[in-house]
C-alpha positions in Angstrom: 0.0 0.0 0.0 1.3 3.5 -0.9 2.3 5.8 1.9 -0.6 8.0 3.0 -0.5 11.5 4.3 -3.1 13.3 6.4 -4.0 17.0 5.9 -6.8 19.3 7.0 -9.6 19.5 4.5 -9.0 22.3 2.0 -11.1 23.8 -0.8 -9.3 21.8 -3.4 -10.3 18.6 -1.7 -14.1 19.3 -1.6 -15.1 17.9 -5.0 -13.3 14.6 -4.3 -14.7 14.4 -0.8 -18.3 14.9 -2.2 -17.7 12.2 -4.8 -16.4 9.9 -2.1 -19.4 10.6 0.0 -21.6 9.5 -2.9 -19.6 6.3 -3.3 -19.5 5.4 0.4 -23.2 6.2 1.1 -25.3 5.2 -1.9 -28.9 5.7 -1.3 -28.4 7.7 1.9 -30.4 10.9 2.4 -27.6 13.5 1.7 -26.4 11.5 -1.3 -29.8 11.7 -2.9 -29.7 15.5 -2.6 -27.0 15.4 -5.3 -23.3 16.2 -5.8 -23.9 20.0 -5.9 -25.5 19.9 -2.5 -22.7 17.8 -1.1 -20.1 20.2 -2.4 -21.9 23.1 -0.8 -22.2 21.3 2.5 -18.6 20.1 2.6 -17.5 23.7 1.8 -18.7 24.5 5.4 -15.9 22.3 6.8 -13.3 24.4 5.0 -14.1 27.8 6.4 -16.0 27.4 9.7 -14.1 27.8 12.9 -16.5 25.1 14.4 -15.3 22.5 11.9 -12.8 19.7 12.3 -12.1 17.9 9.0 -9.2 15.9 7.6 -8.4 14.0 4.4 -6.1 11.1 3.7 -4.1 11.5 0.5 -2.3 8.8 -1.5 1.1 9.2 -3.1 -0.6 10.9 -6.1 -2.4 13.5 -3.9 -5.7 11.8 -4.4 -8.3 11.8 -1.6 -8.8 8.3 -0.4 -10.5 9.0 2.9 -12.0 11.8 5.0 -13.5 12.7 8.3 -15.6 15.7 9.1 -17.5 17.1 12.1 -18.1 20.0 14.4 -17.0 21.1 17.9 -20.5 22.5 18.5 -23.0 19.8 17.9 -25.9 21.9 19.2 -25.1 24.8 16.7 -24.1 22.7 13.7 -27.2 23.3 11.5 -27.5 26.9 12.4 -23.9 27.6 11.4 -24.2 25.4 8.3 -27.3 27.3 7.1 -25.7 30.7 7.8 -22.5 30.0 5.9 -23.6 27.7 3.2 -27.4 28.1 3.0 -27.3 30.1 -0.2 -25.2 27.5 -2.0 -27.3 24.6 -0.7 -30.5 26.3 -1.8 -29.1 26.9 -5.3 -28.2 23.2 -5.5 -31.7 22.2 -4.5 -33.2 24.7 -6.9 -31.2 23.1 -9.8 -32.2 19.6 -8.7 -35.8 20.7 -8.4 -35.8 21.5 -12.2 -34.5 18.0 -13.1 -36.3 16.0 -10.4 -39.1 18.1 -8.9 -41.1 15.3 -7.2 -38.1 13.6 -5.6 -36.6 16.9 -4.5 -39.8 18.1 -2.9 -40.2 14.8 -1.1 -36.6 14.9 0.2 -37.1 18.5 1.4 -40.4 17.5 3.1 -38.6 14.7 5.0 -36.5 17.2 6.8 -39.1 19.9 7.2 -38.2 20.1 10.8 -35.0 22.0 9.7 -36.9 24.5 7.6 -37.6 27.1 10.3 -34.0 27.0 11.5 -32.7 27.2 7.9 -34.9 30.3 7.1 -34.0 32.1 10.4 -30.3 31.4 10.0 -30.2 32.6 6.3 -32.2 35.8 7.2 -29.9 36.5 10.1 -26.9 36.3 7.7 -28.6 38.6 5.3 -29.3 41.2 7.9 -26.1 41.2 10.0 -23.5 39.1 8.2 -22.3 35.6 9.1 -22.7 35.3 12.9 -20.3 32.7 14.1 -18.8 31.6 17.4 -15.2 32.8 17.7 -12.5 30.2 17.9 -11.5 29.3 21.5 -12.2 26.7 24.2 -15.3 24.8 23.3 -18.1 23.5 25.5 -20.3 20.5 25.3 -19.9 17.6 22.9 -18.3 17.6 19.5 -20.0 15.6 16.7 -18.3 13.4 14.2 -20.7 13.9 11.3 -19.2 11.9 8.4 -16.3 9.6 7.6 -15.5 7.8 4.4 -12.8 5.5 3.2 -12.2 4.4 -0.4 -13.1 0.6 -0.7 -9.6 -0.3 -1.8 -8.2 1.3 1.4 -10.5 -0.4 3.9 -9.0 -2.5 6.6 -5.8 -0.5 6.2 -6.1 1.4 9.5 -7.0 4.6 7.7 -10.4 4.9 9.2 -9.0 4.4 12.7 -6.3 7.0 12.1 -8.9 9.6 10.8 -11.1 9.0 13.8 -8.1 9.4 16.1 -7.2 12.7 14.5 -10.7 14.0 15.0 -10.8 12.9 18.6 -7.5 14.5 19.3 -8.3 17.8 17.9 -11.7 17.9 19.6 -9.9 17.3 22.9 -7.3 20.0 22.2 -10.2 22.4 21.5 -11.8 21.7 24.9 -14.4 19.1 24.0 -14.6 16.3 26.5 -16.9 14.1 24.5 -17.5 13.2 20.8 -20.8 11.7 19.6 -21.8 10.1 16.3 -24.8 8.3 14.9 -24.8 5.1 12.9 -27.7 3.3 11.2 -28.6 0.0 13.0 -28.5 -1.8 9.6 -24.8 -0.9 9.1 -23.1 -3.6 11.1 -19.7 -3.0 9.7 -19.7 0.6 11.0 -21.0 -0.4 14.3 -18.3 -3.1 14.7 -15.7 -0.5 13.7 -16.7 2.0 16.4 -17.2 -0.7 19.1 -13.7 -2.1 18.3 -12.4 1.4 19.2 -14.4 1.3 22.5 -17.1 3.8 21.5 -20.0 3.3 23.9 -23.6 3.0 22.7 -25.6 5.5 24.6 -29.0 5.7 22.9 -31.2 4.5 20.0 -33.8 6.5 18.1 -37.4 5.6 19.0 -38.5 5.3 15.4 -37.2 4.3 12.0 -35.8 6.7 9.5 -35.4 5.4 5.9 -36.1 1.9 7.1 -33.6 1.8 10.0 -33.2 3.3 13.5 -30.2 5.4 14.4 -27.8 4.4 17.2 -25.8 7.1 19.0 -22.2 6.3 20.2 -19.9 8.5 22.3 -16.3 8.5 23.3 -14.3 10.7 25.7 -11.5 12.7 24.0 -9.2 12.1 26.9 -8.9 8.5 25.8 -6.9 9.8 22.9 -4.3 11.8 24.9 -0.7 11.1 24.1 
């Protein structure tokens, strides 16, 4: 296997990361929103001070893995809509033209986010992008997404990306990191459990045919 290097996510990586998301999560909700939406979303991880995001690059500089999340789980969507809402809305508008029924159905599935999206985008328009300043964080960080190219699986890359995320979250003051996994994804569940992530809750109802399981891990376990 070629030597890998790990870097912070940069703007030049976003298109490859979005494409890898599609390949790693076929049929998942965000994937069905389309590549333009994914590129807009992953752009948030480049310029938000709340973001933690890394990529794994092969010897040719190609993205073969990534991890992305936020130090402020409770403010993630608000910040995402303020910074990237316009680009995400444009992506949805373009998709609406080509697939109107499917796009409207997908938007309706997450109608719970609509009030927050509108208020966040209006706040940006009236007073600029309000954002938490960098500094010691409080509460739990959230590992939102991680993907590894199929040819690189079982290489230790996923573990290394997860460790990088945990370490930075701890350095930025977060004592805990949480993540959610679909119950019908036994491979991902086994991966996190092998790294001693603890299952803490399970969603009370199904979402796209599966319930969601929440895991957490203390960042102090990654010290040193």
